[in-house]
PDB file of N, H, CA, C and O in Angstrom:
ATOM      1  N   MET A   1     102.720  99.518 110.224  1.00  0.00           N
ATOM      2  CA  MET A   1     102.775  98.636 110.881  1.00  0.00           C
ATOM      3  C   MET A   1     102.386  96.932 110.366  1.00  0.00           C
ATOM      4  O   MET A   1     101.437  96.181 110.140  1.00  0.00           O
ATOM      5  N   THR A   2     104.108  97.007 110.388  1.00  0.00           N
ATOM      6  H   THR A   2     104.879  97.617 110.572  1.00  0.00           H
ATOM      7  CA  THR A   2     104.249  94.813 109.970  1.00  0.00           C
ATOM      8  C   THR A   2     104.211  94.180 111.534  1.00  0.00           C
ATOM      9  O   THR A   2     104.507  94.513 112.681  1.00  0.00           O
ATOM     10  N   ASN A   3     103.470  92.690 110.566  1.00  0.00           N
ATOM     11  H   ASN A   3     103.229  92.420 109.634  1.00  0.00           H
ATOM     12  CA  ASN A   3     103.732  91.740 111.978  1.00  0.00           C
ATOM     13  C   ASN A   3     104.862  91.388 112.111  1.00  0.00           C
ATOM     14  O   ASN A   3     104.891  90.517 111.242  1.00  0.00           O
ATOM     15  N   LYS A   4     105.702  91.395 112.480  1.00  0.00           N
ATOM     16  H   LYS A   4     105.678  92.103 113.186  1.00  0.00           H
ATOM     17  CA  LYS A   4     107.459  91.057 112.754  1.00  0.00           C
ATOM     18  C   LYS A   4     107.190  88.983 112.374  1.00  0.00           C
ATOM     19  O   LYS A   4     107.934  88.268 111.701  1.00  0.00           O
ATOM     20  N   GLY A   5     106.506  88.769 112.761  1.00  0.00           N
ATOM     21  H   GLY A   5     105.903  89.349 113.307  1.00  0.00           H
ATOM     22  CA  GLY A   5     106.839  87.460 112.701  1.00  0.00           C
ATOM     23  C   GLY A   5     106.109  86.620 110.718  1.00  0.00           C
ATOM     24  O   GLY A   5     105.717  85.455 110.664  1.00  0.00           O
ATOM     25  N   ILE A   6     106.122  87.544 109.461  1.00  0.00           N
ATOM     26  H   ILE A   6     106.441  88.491 109.505  1.00  0.00           H
ATOM     27  CA  ILE A   6     105.669  87.364 109.231  1.00  0.00           C
ATOM     28  C   ILE A   6     106.641  88.383 107.886  1.00  0.00           C
ATOM     29  O   ILE A   6     107.251  89.445 108.014  1.00  0.00           O
ATOM     30  N   PRO A   7     106.388  87.333 106.425  1.00  0.00           N
ATOM     31  CA  PRO A   7     107.280  88.228 105.267  1.00  0.00           C
ATOM     32  C   PRO A   7     106.860  89.235 105.371  1.00  0.00           C
ATOM     33  O   PRO A   7     105.685  89.499 105.624  1.00  0.00           O
ATOM     34  N   TYR A   8     107.851  90.086 105.174  1.00  0.00           N
ATOM     35  H   TYR A   8     108.806  89.872 104.969  1.00  0.00           H
ATOM     36  CA  TYR A   8     107.187  91.505 104.847  1.00  0.00           C
ATOM     37  C   TYR A   8     107.845  92.442 103.823  1.00  0.00           C
ATOM     38  O   TYR A   8     108.919  91.865 103.649  1.00  0.00           O
ATOM     39  N   ILE A   9     107.870  93.746 102.884  1.00  0.00           N
ATOM     40  H   ILE A   9     106.999  94.214 103.024  1.00  0.00           H
ATOM     41  CA  ILE A   9     108.489  94.004 102.662  1.00  0.00           C
ATOM     42  C   ILE A   9     108.617  95.287 103.000  1.00  0.00           C
ATOM     43  O   ILE A   9     107.730  96.126 103.162  1.00  0.00           O
ATOM     44  N   ASP A  10     110.044  95.413 103.117  1.00  0.00           N
ATOM     45  H   ASP A  10     110.764  94.731 102.985  1.00  0.00           H
ATOM     46  CA  ASP A  10     110.034  97.445 103.479  1.00  0.00           C
ATOM     47  C   ASP A  10     110.343  98.171 103.150  1.00  0.00           C
ATOM     48  O   ASP A  10     110.153  98.006 101.945  1.00  0.00           O
ATOM     49  N   HIS A  11     110.922  99.380 103.308  1.00  0.00           N
ATOM     50  H   HIS A  11     111.076  99.514 104.287  1.00  0.00           H
ATOM     51  CA  HIS A  11     110.353 100.458 102.393  1.00  0.00           C
ATOM     52  C   HIS A  11     111.130 100.908 100.753  1.00  0.00           C
ATOM     53  O   HIS A  11     110.919 101.972 100.172  1.00  0.00           O
ATOM     54  N   THR A  12     111.802 100.082 100.383  1.00  0.00           N
ATOM     55  H   THR A  12     111.974  99.217 100.855  1.00  0.00           H
ATOM     56  CA  THR A  12     113.159 100.215  99.384  1.00  0.00           C
ATOM     57  C   THR A  12     112.922  98.574  98.441  1.00  0.00           C
ATOM     58  O   THR A  12     113.258  98.634  97.258  1.00  0.00           O
ATOM     59  N   GLY A  13     112.461  97.413  98.866  1.00  0.00           N
ATOM     60  H   GLY A  13     112.188  97.364  99.826  1.00  0.00           H
ATOM     61  CA  GLY A  13     110.778  96.730  98.207  1.00  0.00           C
ATOM     62  C   GLY A  13     111.898  95.170  98.124  1.00  0.00           C
ATOM     63  O   GLY A  13     111.999  94.280  97.280  1.00  0.00           O
ATOM     64  N   THR A  14     112.730  95.485  99.709  1.00  0.00           N
ATOM     65  H   THR A  14     112.647  96.208 100.395  1.00  0.00           H
ATOM     66  CA  THR A  14     113.288  94.757 100.046  1.00  0.00           C
ATOM     67  C   THR A  14     112.992  93.437 100.555  1.00  0.00           C
ATOM     68  O   THR A  14     113.916  93.239 101.344  1.00  0.00           O
ATOM     69  N   MET A  15     112.073  92.183 100.570  1.00  0.00           N
ATOM     70  H   MET A  15     111.322  92.343  99.930  1.00  0.00           H
ATOM     71  CA  MET A  15     111.742  91.317 101.339  1.00  0.00           C
ATOM     72  C   MET A  15     112.577  90.658 102.692  1.00  0.00           C
ATOM     73  O   MET A  15     113.427  89.768 102.732  1.00  0.00           O
ATOM     74  N   ILE A  16     112.076  91.331 103.573  1.00  0.00           N
ATOM     75  H   ILE A  16     111.386  92.054 103.540  1.00  0.00           H
ATOM     76  CA  ILE A  16     112.702  90.616 104.705  1.00  0.00           C
ATOM     77  C   ILE A  16     111.277  89.097 105.240  1.00  0.00           C
ATOM     78  O   ILE A  16     110.053  88.963 105.222  1.00  0.00           O
ATOM     79  N   ILE A  17     112.385  88.368 105.603  1.00  0.00           N
ATOM     80  H   ILE A  17     113.379  88.477 105.617  1.00  0.00           H
ATOM     81  CA  ILE A  17     112.386  86.924 106.509  1.00  0.00           C
ATOM     82  C   ILE A  17     112.458  87.468 107.599  1.00  0.00           C
ATOM     83  O   ILE A  17     113.369  88.259 107.847  1.00  0.00           O
ATOM     84  N   PRO A  18     111.944  87.299 108.076  1.00  0.00           N
ATOM     85  CA  PRO A  18     112.381  87.817 109.740  1.00  0.00           C
ATOM     86  C   PRO A  18     112.317  86.166 109.882  1.00  0.00           C
ATOM     87  O   PRO A  18     111.780  85.321 109.166  1.00  0.00           O
ATOM     88  N   PHE A  19     113.335  86.022 111.497  1.00  0.00           N
ATOM     89  H   PHE A  19     113.771  86.708 112.079  1.00  0.00           H
ATOM     90  CA  PHE A  19     113.666  85.092 111.896  1.00  0.00           C
ATOM     91  C   PHE A  19     112.929  84.109 112.721  1.00  0.00           C
ATOM     92  O   PHE A  19     113.047  82.896 112.900  1.00  0.00           O
ATOM     93  N   SER A  20     111.810  85.392 113.343  1.00  0.00           N
ATOM     94  H   SER A  20     111.714  86.377 113.198  1.00  0.00           H
ATOM     95  CA  SER A  20     110.695  84.369 114.234  1.00  0.00           C
ATOM     96  C   SER A  20     110.174  84.129 113.475  1.00  0.00           C
ATOM     97  O   SER A  20     109.720  83.112 114.000  1.00  0.00           O
ATOM     98  N   ALA A  21     109.378  84.135 111.771  1.00  0.00           N
ATOM     99  H   ALA A  21     109.746  84.961 111.345  1.00  0.00           H
ATOM    100  CA  ALA A  21     108.457  84.091 110.620  1.00  0.00           C
ATOM    101  C   ALA A  21     108.563  82.471 111.277  1.00  0.00           C
ATOM    102  O   ALA A  21     109.613  82.042 111.757  1.00  0.00           O
ATOM    103  N   ASP A  22     107.578  81.850 111.220  1.00  0.00           N
ATOM    104  H   ASP A  22     106.725  82.198 110.830  1.00  0.00           H
ATOM    105  CA  ASP A  22     107.107  80.362 110.486  1.00  0.00           C
ATOM    106  C   ASP A  22     108.334  79.396 109.995  1.00  0.00           C
ATOM    107  O   ASP A  22     108.482  79.427 108.773  1.00  0.00           O
ATOM    108  N   LYS A  23     109.307  78.486 110.746  1.00  0.00           N
ATOM    109  H   LYS A  23     109.186  78.461 111.739  1.00  0.00           H
ATOM    110  CA  LYS A  23     110.248  78.003 110.022  1.00  0.00           C
ATOM    111  C   LYS A  23     109.680  77.382 108.372  1.00  0.00           C
ATOM    112  O   LYS A  23     110.547  76.654 107.890  1.00  0.00           O
ATOM    113  N   LYS A  24     108.888  77.478 107.792  1.00  0.00           N
ATOM    114  H   LYS A  24     108.183  78.069 108.183  1.00  0.00           H
ATOM    115  CA  LYS A  24     108.123  77.778 106.631  1.00  0.00           C
ATOM    116  C   LYS A  24     109.091  78.267 105.351  1.00  0.00           C
ATOM    117  O   LYS A  24     109.525  77.809 104.295  1.00  0.00           O
ATOM    118  N   TYR A  25     109.135  79.328 106.033  1.00  0.00           N
ATOM    119  H   TYR A  25     108.783  79.700 106.891  1.00  0.00           H
ATOM    120  CA  TYR A  25     110.127  80.356 105.659  1.00  0.00           C
ATOM    121  C   TYR A  25     110.744  80.487 105.038  1.00  0.00           C
ATOM    122  O   TYR A  25     110.568  80.871 103.882  1.00  0.00           O
ATOM    123  N   HIS A  26     111.921  80.162 105.677  1.00  0.00           N
ATOM    124  H   HIS A  26     112.064  79.850 106.616  1.00  0.00           H
ATOM    125  CA  HIS A  26     112.834  80.074 106.450  1.00  0.00           C
ATOM    126  C   HIS A  26     113.855  79.439 105.066  1.00  0.00           C
ATOM    127  O   HIS A  26     114.917  78.952 105.456  1.00  0.00           O
ATOM    128  N   PHE A  27     113.591  79.399 103.277  1.00  0.00           N
ATOM    129  H   PHE A  27     112.729  79.794 102.960  1.00  0.00           H
ATOM    130  CA  PHE A  27     114.302  79.197 102.706  1.00  0.00           C
ATOM    131  C   PHE A  27     116.012  78.360 102.623  1.00  0.00           C
ATOM    132  O   PHE A  27     116.388  77.229 102.311  1.00  0.00           O
ATOM    133  N   TRP A  28     116.647  79.526 103.050  1.00  0.00           N
ATOM    134  H   TRP A  28     116.342  80.444 103.303  1.00  0.00           H
ATOM    135  CA  TRP A  28     118.053  78.741 103.743  1.00  0.00           C
ATOM    136  C   TRP A  28     118.085  77.923 104.570  1.00  0.00           C
ATOM    137  O   TRP A  28     119.213  77.598 104.941  1.00  0.00           O
ATOM    138  N   ASN A  29     117.249  77.441 105.026  1.00  0.00           N
ATOM    139  H   ASN A  29     116.332  77.705 104.724  1.00  0.00           H
ATOM    140  CA  ASN A  29     117.426  76.234 106.571  1.00  0.00           C
ATOM    141  C   ASN A  29     116.486  75.071 105.874  1.00  0.00           C
ATOM    142  O   ASN A  29     116.153  74.426 106.868  1.00  0.00           O
ATOM    143  N   GLY A  30     115.891  74.456 104.790  1.00  0.00           N
ATOM    144  H   GLY A  30     116.161  74.979 103.982  1.00  0.00           H
ATOM    145  CA  GLY A  30     115.123  73.750 104.219  1.00  0.00           C
ATOM    146  C   GLY A  30     113.407  73.892 103.935  1.00  0.00           C
ATOM    147  O   GLY A  30     112.461  73.192 103.577  1.00  0.00           O
ATOM    148  N   GLY A  31     113.737  75.418 104.394  1.00  0.00           N
ATOM    149  H   GLY A  31     114.506  75.987 104.685  1.00  0.00           H
ATOM    150  CA  GLY A  31     111.937  75.592 104.148  1.00  0.00           C
ATOM    151  C   GLY A  31     111.464  75.966 102.991  1.00  0.00           C
ATOM    152  O   GLY A  31     112.223  75.661 102.071  1.00  0.00           O
ATOM    153  N   GLN A  32     110.163  76.703 102.554  1.00  0.00           N
ATOM    154  H   GLN A  32     109.546  76.951 103.301  1.00  0.00           H
ATOM    155  CA  GLN A  32     110.094  76.488 100.819  1.00  0.00           C
ATOM    156  C   GLN A  32     110.350  77.154 100.533  1.00  0.00           C
ATOM    157  O   GLN A  32     110.645  78.211 101.090  1.00  0.00           O
ATOM    158  N   PRO A  33     110.364  76.728  99.102  1.00  0.00           N
ATOM    159  CA  PRO A  33     111.397  77.561  98.071  1.00  0.00           C
ATOM    160  C   PRO A  33     111.207  79.419  97.993  1.00  0.00           C
ATOM    161  O   PRO A  33     110.001  79.617  97.848  1.00  0.00           O
ATOM    162  N   LEU A  34     111.881  80.625  98.033  1.00  0.00           N
ATOM    163  H   LEU A  34     112.861  80.464  98.151  1.00  0.00           H
ATOM    164  CA  LEU A  34     111.164  81.506  97.961  1.00  0.00           C
ATOM    165  C   LEU A  34     109.946  82.246  96.905  1.00  0.00           C
ATOM    166  O   LEU A  34     109.197  83.222  96.884  1.00  0.00           O
ATOM    167  N   SER A  35     110.384  80.867  95.940  1.00  0.00           N
ATOM    168  H   SER A  35     110.993  80.074  95.957  1.00  0.00           H
ATOM    169  CA  SER A  35     109.200  81.290  95.008  1.00  0.00           C
ATOM    170  C   SER A  35     108.103  80.872  95.635  1.00  0.00           C
ATOM    171  O   SER A  35     107.152  81.499  95.169  1.00  0.00           O
ATOM    172  N   ASP A  36     107.460  79.483  97.168  1.00  0.00           N
ATOM    173  H   ASP A  36     108.232  78.974  97.547  1.00  0.00           H
ATOM    174  CA  ASP A  36     106.770  79.921  96.998  1.00  0.00           C
ATOM    175  C   ASP A  36     105.473  80.506  98.267  1.00  0.00           C
ATOM    176  O   ASP A  36     104.308  80.419  98.656  1.00  0.00           O
ATOM    177  N   THR A  37     107.157  81.287  98.502  1.00  0.00           N
ATOM    178  H   THR A  37     108.103  81.358  98.186  1.00  0.00           H
ATOM    179  CA  THR A  37     106.724  81.953  99.231  1.00  0.00           C
ATOM    180  C   THR A  37     106.538  83.541  99.024  1.00  0.00           C
ATOM    181  O   THR A  37     105.944  84.372  99.710  1.00  0.00           O
ATOM    182  N   LEU A  38     107.193  83.643  97.945  1.00  0.00           N
ATOM    183  H   LEU A  38     107.676  82.967  97.387  1.00  0.00           H
ATOM    184  CA  LEU A  38     106.279  85.053  97.199  1.00  0.00           C
ATOM    185  C   LEU A  38     104.794  85.117  96.005  1.00  0.00           C
ATOM    186  O   LEU A  38     104.185  86.155  95.747  1.00  0.00           O
ATOM    187  N   LEU A  39     104.606  84.315  95.669  1.00  0.00           N
ATOM    188  H   LEU A  39     105.101  83.472  95.879  1.00  0.00           H
ATOM    189  CA  LEU A  39     103.139  83.208  95.850  1.00  0.00           C
ATOM    190  C   LEU A  39     102.796  83.013  97.017  1.00  0.00           C
ATOM    191  O   LEU A  39     101.606  82.699  97.036  1.00  0.00           O
ATOM    192  N   GLU A  40     102.908  83.020  97.268  1.00  0.00           N
ATOM    193  H   GLU A  40     103.875  83.275  97.252  1.00  0.00           H
ATOM    194  CA  GLU A  40     101.549  83.573  98.139  1.00  0.00           C
ATOM    195  C   GLU A  40     101.752  84.436  99.456  1.00  0.00           C
ATOM    196  O   GLU A  40     101.069  84.147 100.438  1.00  0.00           O
ATOM    197  N   LEU A  41     102.742  85.578  99.524  1.00  0.00           N
ATOM    198  H   LEU A  41     103.297  85.812  98.726  1.00  0.00           H
ATOM    199  CA  LEU A  41     102.275  86.317 100.051  1.00  0.00           C
ATOM    200  C   LEU A  41     101.980  87.759  98.257  1.00  0.00           C
ATOM    201  O   LEU A  41     102.284  88.903  97.922  1.00  0.00           O
ATOM    202  N   ASN A  42     101.283  86.643  97.776  1.00  0.00           N
ATOM    203  H   ASN A  42     101.036  85.713  98.048  1.00  0.00           H
ATOM    204  CA  ASN A  42     100.393  88.156  96.764  1.00  0.00           C
ATOM    205  C   ASN A  42     101.780  88.681  95.979  1.00  0.00           C
ATOM    206  O   ASN A  42     101.512  89.862  96.197  1.00  0.00           O
ATOM    207  N   MET A  43     103.058  88.761  95.237  1.00  0.00           N
ATOM    208  H   MET A  43     103.277  87.801  95.060  1.00  0.00           H
ATOM    209  CA  MET A  43     104.277  89.912  95.912  1.00  0.00           C
ATOM    210  C   MET A  43     104.330  90.353  93.274  1.00  0.00           C
ATOM    211  O   MET A  43     104.589  89.892  92.162  1.00  0.00           O
ATOM    212  N   PRO A  44     103.893  91.395  93.986  1.00  0.00           N
ATOM    213  CA  PRO A  44     103.896  92.080  92.332  1.00  0.00           C
ATOM    214  C   PRO A  44     105.305  91.590  91.407  1.00  0.00           C
ATOM    215  O   PRO A  44     106.367  91.327  91.972  1.00  0.00           O
ATOM    216  N   GLU A  45     105.134  91.515  89.941  1.00  0.00           N
ATOM    217  H   GLU A  45     104.271  91.728  89.482  1.00  0.00           H
ATOM    218  CA  GLU A  45     106.350  91.422  89.638  1.00  0.00           C
ATOM    219  C   GLU A  45     107.879  92.063  89.036  1.00  0.00           C
ATOM    220  O   GLU A  45     108.783  91.608  88.336  1.00  0.00           O
ATOM    221  N   ASP A  46     107.597  93.435  89.764  1.00  0.00           N
ATOM    222  H   ASP A  46     106.863  93.805  90.333  1.00  0.00           H
ATOM    223  CA  ASP A  46     108.719  94.330  91.010  1.00  0.00           C
ATOM    224  C   ASP A  46     109.711  93.271  91.503  1.00  0.00           C
ATOM    225  O   ASP A  46     110.741  92.800  91.022  1.00  0.00           O
ATOM    226  N   ILE A  47     109.130  93.098  92.467  1.00  0.00           N
ATOM    227  H   ILE A  47     108.293  93.481  92.858  1.00  0.00           H
ATOM    228  CA  ILE A  47     109.470  93.287  93.288  1.00  0.00           C
ATOM    229  C   ILE A  47     109.950  91.269  93.472  1.00  0.00           C
ATOM    230  O   ILE A  47     110.662  90.806  94.363  1.00  0.00           O
ATOM    231  N   TRP A  48     109.337  90.539  92.429  1.00  0.00           N
ATOM    232  H   TRP A  48     108.759  90.915  91.705  1.00  0.00           H
ATOM    233  CA  TRP A  48     109.301  88.787  92.590  1.00  0.00           C
ATOM    234  C   TRP A  48     110.417  89.028  91.560  1.00  0.00           C
ATOM    235  O   TRP A  48     111.319  88.237  91.836  1.00  0.00           O
ATOM    236  N   SER A  49     110.736  89.742  90.542  1.00  0.00           N
ATOM    237  H   SER A  49     110.003  90.385  90.318  1.00  0.00           H
ATOM    238  CA  SER A  49     112.516  90.004  90.156  1.00  0.00           C
ATOM    239  C   SER A  49     113.578  90.650  90.463  1.00  0.00           C
ATOM    240  O   SER A  49     114.721  90.561  90.015  1.00  0.00           O
ATOM    241  N   LYS A  50     112.979  91.534  91.528  1.00  0.00           N
ATOM    242  H   LYS A  50     112.051  91.607  91.892  1.00  0.00           H
ATOM    243  CA  LYS A  50     113.870  92.227  92.258  1.00  0.00           C
ATOM    244  C   LYS A  50     114.972  90.191  93.563  1.00  0.00           C
ATOM    245  O   LYS A  50     116.178  90.134  93.799  1.00  0.00           O
ATOM    246  N   HIS A  51     113.932  89.100  93.985  1.00  0.00           N
ATOM    247  H   HIS A  51     112.952  89.146  93.793  1.00  0.00           H
ATOM    248  CA  HIS A  51     114.229  88.693  94.571  1.00  0.00           C
ATOM    249  C   HIS A  51     115.276  86.646  93.994  1.00  0.00           C
ATOM    250  O   HIS A  51     116.172  85.829  94.204  1.00  0.00           O
ATOM    251  N   ILE A  52     114.196  87.026  93.286  1.00  0.00           N
ATOM    252  H   ILE A  52     113.468  87.690  93.116  1.00  0.00           H
ATOM    253  CA  ILE A  52     114.686  85.456  92.129  1.00  0.00           C
ATOM    254  C   ILE A  52     114.129  85.833  90.674  1.00  0.00           C
ATOM    255  O   ILE A  52     113.273  86.478  90.068  1.00  0.00           O
ATOM    256  N   GLU A  53     115.568  84.699  90.505  1.00  0.00           N
ATOM    257  H   GLU A  53     116.264  84.175  90.997  1.00  0.00           H
ATOM    258  CA  GLU A  53     115.562  84.686  88.562  1.00  0.00           C
ATOM    259  C   GLU A  53     114.505  83.806  87.716  1.00  0.00           C
ATOM    260  O   GLU A  53     114.304  84.181  86.561  1.00  0.00           O
ATOM    261  N   LYS A  54     113.851  82.738  88.157  1.00  0.00           N
ATOM    262  H   LYS A  54     114.014  82.433  89.095  1.00  0.00           H
ATOM    263  CA  LYS A  54     112.094  82.526  87.758  1.00  0.00           C
ATOM    264  C   LYS A  54     111.633  83.158  87.585  1.00  0.00           C
ATOM    265  O   LYS A  54     111.560  84.234  88.178  1.00  0.00           O
ATOM    266  N   PRO A  55     110.876  82.658  86.324  1.00  0.00           N
ATOM    267  CA  PRO A  55     109.915  83.806  84.936  1.00  0.00           C
ATOM    268  C   PRO A  55     109.015  84.127  86.930  1.00  0.00           C
ATOM    269  O   PRO A  55     109.271  83.743  88.071  1.00  0.00           O
ATOM    270  N   TYR A  56     108.226  84.792  86.441  1.00  0.00           N
ATOM    271  H   TYR A  56     108.018  85.104  85.514  1.00  0.00           H
ATOM    272  CA  TYR A  56     107.368  85.193  87.351  1.00  0.00           C
ATOM    273  C   TYR A  56     106.263  84.545  86.402  1.00  0.00           C
ATOM    274  O   TYR A  56     106.440  83.894  85.372  1.00  0.00           O
ATOM    275  N   PRO A  57     104.980  84.930  87.084  1.00  0.00           N
ATOM    276  CA  PRO A  57     103.939  83.813  86.677  1.00  0.00           C
ATOM    277  C   PRO A  57     103.464  84.324  86.186  1.00  0.00           C
ATOM    278  O   PRO A  57     103.545  85.552  86.203  1.00  0.00           O
ATOM    279  N   GLY A  58     102.618  83.588  85.393  1.00  0.00           N
ATOM    280  H   GLY A  58     102.552  82.590  85.379  1.00  0.00           H
ATOM    281  CA  GLY A  58     102.385  83.774  83.468  1.00  0.00           C
ATOM    282  C   GLY A  58     103.357  83.922  82.810  1.00  0.00           C
ATOM    283  O   GLY A  58     103.422  83.269  81.768  1.00  0.00           O
ATOM    284  N   ASP A  59     104.578  84.917  83.199  1.00  0.00           N
ATOM    285  H   ASP A  59     104.526  85.448  84.045  1.00  0.00           H
ATOM    286  CA  ASP A  59     105.256  85.691  81.878  1.00  0.00           C
ATOM    287  C   ASP A  59     104.888  84.213  80.795  1.00  0.00           C
ATOM    288  O   ASP A  59     104.274  83.175  81.040  1.00  0.00           O
ATOM    289  N   ALA A  60     105.542  84.682  79.622  1.00  0.00           N
ATOM    290  H   ALA A  60     106.041  85.525  79.424  1.00  0.00           H
ATOM    291  CA  ALA A  60     106.131  83.352  78.383  1.00  0.00           C
ATOM    292  C   ALA A  60     107.356  83.194  79.350  1.00  0.00           C
ATOM    293  O   ALA A  60     107.973  83.870  80.174  1.00  0.00           O
ATOM    294  N   VAL A  61     107.376  81.837  78.762  1.00  0.00           N
ATOM    295  H   VAL A  61     106.875  81.288  78.094  1.00  0.00           H
ATOM    296  CA  VAL A  61     109.178  80.885  78.796  1.00  0.00           C
ATOM    297  C   VAL A  61     110.330  81.880  78.143  1.00  0.00           C
ATOM    298  O   VAL A  61     111.499  81.503  78.063  1.00  0.00           O
TER     299      VAL A  61
END
C-alpha cells in the first residue's frame, strides 16, 4: 500500500505525484525541479531516464 500524499512509482514504472503531495513536489507549479524529487526518492537509473533527460547522477556527461 502506498501513501497517497507522497510521490511514488506505479506498477508501470511511472512516477505519480499526487495533487495532495507536499507542494514542493509540484514541479509544474513552482515546486522543486523533478530531478531533485527523483534524487530525494532515490529513484533507480531506469526510472530516472524514463522521466528526465538530465544525466543520471554519477554518469559521465
